[in-house]
N, C-alpha and C positions, 0 to 999 in steps of 0.2 A: 909668562906661563903661570907664575905664582899669583899674579893679580887675577888671572882668569879663574883659578881654583878658588881663591878667596871669594870672588863674586858669586860663583856657583853655589858655594856653601852658604852664603848669606841668603840666597834665594830659597834654598832647600830647608834651612833651619826652621822657619815657621811651620812648614808642613810636617817636619819630623817631630816637633814639640807639641803639635795639636793633639788634644785628648778627645776622642770620640765620647759622646755622652753615654753614661752608664745605663744599660738596659737590664731590668731585673730578670733573673733566671726563672725558668718554669717553677723550680722549687720555691723560690721566694714568693712568687705570685700565689702559688698554692697555699703556702703557709699563711699568707696575708688573708686569703679567702677563709681559711679555717678559723682564724681569729674572729672574724666577723660572724661566722656561723656559731661559734661558741658564745659570743656576746648575745646573739639573737635568742639562743636557747635559754640562757640565764634570765634575760629580761622577760621572756614569755612566762617562765615559771614563777618569777618573783612578783611581777606586776600586772600581767595581762588579766583582764576580767575580774580584777579585785574591785568590789563595790565601793571601797573607801578611796579608790584612786580613779576618778571618773574622767581623767584627762584624755584628750584626743590627740595630743602632741607630746612626743618624747623629746625633752631637752637634754642634750648630752654635752658635758664639758669636752672641749675640743682637743684635749690631750689626756694621756693616761695619768692616773693618780697612784701614789705609792700605796702599798698594802699597810694594814693596821697591825701593830704588835701589842698594843695595850700599854698602860703605864708601868706595869711590872713584867712585861714580856710574855704575859699569859696567852696572847693571841699570835705569838710568833709562828710562822707557817709550819715549820718542822715539828714543833711541839704540838700544835693544834691537830695536824693531820696524823700524828702518832696516836692521839686519842681516838681518831676515827678508825685507824687500823686495829686498835685494841678492841673496838666494838664490832669488828668483822668486815669493815669496808676494805676493798682492795685499793691501796695507795702506793703509788710509785715514788720512791725516793728521788729518782731522776727527774720526775715531773716537778716535785717540790723545789729541787735545786734549780731547774730551768726557770721556774716561776720567780724565785728570789733573784737570780742573775739578771733576768730580763727587766725586772722592776727597779734595778739600779739606775735605769735611764728612762725618762718619759718620752713618748712618741706622740705625734699628731694623729688624730682620728678623723674619719670621714663618715658621713651619714649613709653607711652601707649595710646597716642591719636589715634583716628580713622580718618586717613587722607590719601589722595591719593598720598602722597609723603613721602620721607624718613625723619625721625626725628633723630636729634643728640643732645645730652645734652652737654652743655658747662659749665665749672666751673668758679667760680669767679676768681680763680687763673689764668686760661687761659685768661680771659678777661683783667685782670690786666696786663698780659704779653704784650698784644697788645696795650692797651690804656694808660698805665702808664709807661711802660718800652720800648715798641717797636715803630713801625711806624704806629700805629693806624689802620684805616680801610684798608690801603694798605696791611698790614700784615694779617688782619682778612680775607680779600677776597682771598688772596693768599692761605691761609689754607682752606678756605671754599668757593671755586669759584662758586658753584651752589646755594648759599644762597642769600637771599635779605637782610640779617641782622640777628638779633636775637630777640627773644621774651622773655619777662618776664611775669610771671603769679602770681597773688596772690592766696591765699587760697580761697575757695568757701564758701559763706554763704548760708544756706538753710532755707526756712520756715519750720514750724513743719510738714507740709504735704509732704515735699520733692518734690513739683511740681513747685517751683519757686527758683531761685538761683541768686546770685550776685557775680561778680568777677571784678577784675581790671586787665587790659591787657596793656602791654607796647611793642611797636615796636621801636627798634633802628636800623636805616638803613644807617646812614651816619653822617657827622659832623653837617649838618643842615637838618637832615632827621630823624624824630622821632615823636611819638604820644602816648598818653595815654588815655585810655577809661575805664569808668565803663560800664559793660554789664549786662543787665537783661535778664535772660534766663528762659523759661517756658517749662514744660513737657506736651506734648499732646500725650496720649497713651504711647507707649514705647520710643518715641523720644523727644529729647530736641531741642528747636529752639530759636533763639534770638528774644526777644520782643522789646527791646529798647537798643540803643547804645548812650552813652553820652560822646562826646569828651571833655576831660578835658584840654588838652594842645597839642600843635603841634610846631615843630621846623623845 
């Protein structure tokens, strides 16, 4: 009898230990969609229809980038957004904390922005190929002739109501061509729009 029980347990053990694949909840999927909606609103405001940026392809680094604090911490998110609040903007401390917490870890991105031009993801390995091992922007534009450079995006911080969001956006477009921004975005009805853009650095 003991042998029979042992045999039955051996058969059942693989089934008991099998883990079904994780499926994201509705909330997770919704939050993920919101992130790309915020990205789209920021990109449209910053770069769309700018005469100096004639590119027809948006190159996006394929993982999120950390935010910028500055050499003396002058661009630290809580400090910077406190200045916004002093000037009359509505800023949620919970949003800023969510932004800082999420950006402790980078995540992979997908070409899911809603934009009127093509999106292409670029890896850190490919960027290193151009700028550490190759001929820099010459090689980059040879491979991506219709782009104006590439964009890096941070993770997005939301307030508890999910109607305000904060992100960091970087444009790299040449040896002495680049800029970084904090962007405050608000949701009015179903659509997100940029409320405020804070230029942190330019080259």
